[in-house]
C-alpha positions in Angstrom: 4.1 40.0 -108.7 5.6 41.5 -111.7 8.6 39.9 -113.3 10.0 43.4 -114.0 11.3 43.5 -110.3 13.4 40.4 -110.8 17.2 40.8 -111.2 18.2 37.2 -111.5 16.8 34.2 -113.5 14.4 32.1 -111.6 13.3 28.5 -111.5 9.5 28.3 -111.8 7.6 25.5 -110.0 4.3 25.2 -111.8 2.1 24.0 -108.9 4.5 25.1 -106.2 6.7 23.1 -103.8 5.5 22.7 -100.2 7.7 24.6 -97.7 7.2 26.5 -94.4 8.0 29.9 -93.2 8.8 30.6 -89.5 9.3 33.7 -87.4 12.8 34.6 -86.4 11.8 34.1 -82.8 10.1 30.8 -83.6 6.6 31.9 -82.3 4.8 31.3 -85.6 4.9 29.0 -88.6 2.9 28.8 -91.9 2.7 26.3 -94.7 3.5 27.9 -98.1 3.9 26.9 -101.7 7.2 28.0 -103.2 6.2 29.3 -106.6 9.7 30.2 -107.9 13.2 30.7 -106.6 16.5 32.3 -107.7 20.0 32.7 -106.2 18.8 35.8 -104.4 15.1 35.4 -103.6 11.9 33.5 -103.6 8.2 33.9 -104.4 5.8 32.2 -101.9 2.1 31.7 -101.7 1.1 31.6 -98.0 -1.7 29.3 -96.7 -3.8 30.8 -94.0 -3.9 34.3 -92.6 -0.8 36.5 -92.5 -2.5 38.9 -90.1 -0.4 39.7 -87.0 2.8 38.0 -88.4 6.1 39.9 -88.2 7.2 39.2 -91.8 10.0 41.8 -91.9 12.5 38.9 -91.5 11.7 35.2 -91.3 13.1 31.7 -92.0 12.2 29.7 -95.1 12.2 26.1 -94.1 13.1 23.9 -97.1 13.0 20.5 -95.3 10.4 18.9 -93.0 13.1 18.7 -90.2 14.1 22.4 -90.6 17.7 21.4 -91.3 17.7 23.2 -94.7 16.7 26.8 -94.4 17.3 30.3 -95.6 16.9 33.6 -93.7 14.7 36.0 -95.7 13.8 39.6 -95.8 10.3 40.6 -97.0 10.3 42.6 -100.2 6.6 42.8 -101.1 3.2 41.4 -100.4 0.5 40.9 -103.0 -2.6 39.2 -101.6 -1.5 35.8 -100.4 1.9 36.0 -102.2 5.1 37.3 -100.7 8.4 38.0 -102.4 11.5 37.8 -100.3 15.2 38.3 -100.6 17.7 35.9 -99.1 19.9 37.3 -96.4 23.5 36.1 -96.4 24.9 35.0 -93.1 28.2 36.5 -92.1 30.5 33.7 -90.9 33.7 34.4 -89.0 36.6 32.6 -90.4 38.0 30.2 -87.8 41.7 29.3 -87.6 40.7 25.7 -88.1 39.9 23.0 -85.5 42.2 22.6 -82.5 43.6 19.5 -84.2 44.4 21.5 -87.4 46.2 24.1 -85.3 48.2 21.5 -83.4 49.3 19.8 -86.7 50.3 23.2 -88.1 52.4 24.0 -85.0 54.0 20.6 -85.0 55.0 21.0 -88.7 56.9 24.2 -87.8 54.7 26.6 -89.9 
């Protein structure tokens, strides 16, 4: 993968860091080596075959329990390496917890 495509500085992991990718629907999972990462994307080396996997969007699992993850969009494939962009989740702003709203109402605001 050419570095000319990169828009942001990356952190390079010499031997790679063990991570997993998983299909959005949870039907497949593969072990990968994370070769480098930036604020906006990642370069992965996938172990095993990618044949038949829907890689358009997938989850990058950064912890063994799956509690740390990023949703990704495939940018390019080069052999066993894939480049992906992180998708930002759109969160609706909540008016606080019920307790926060009650305290606000009690204070007269």
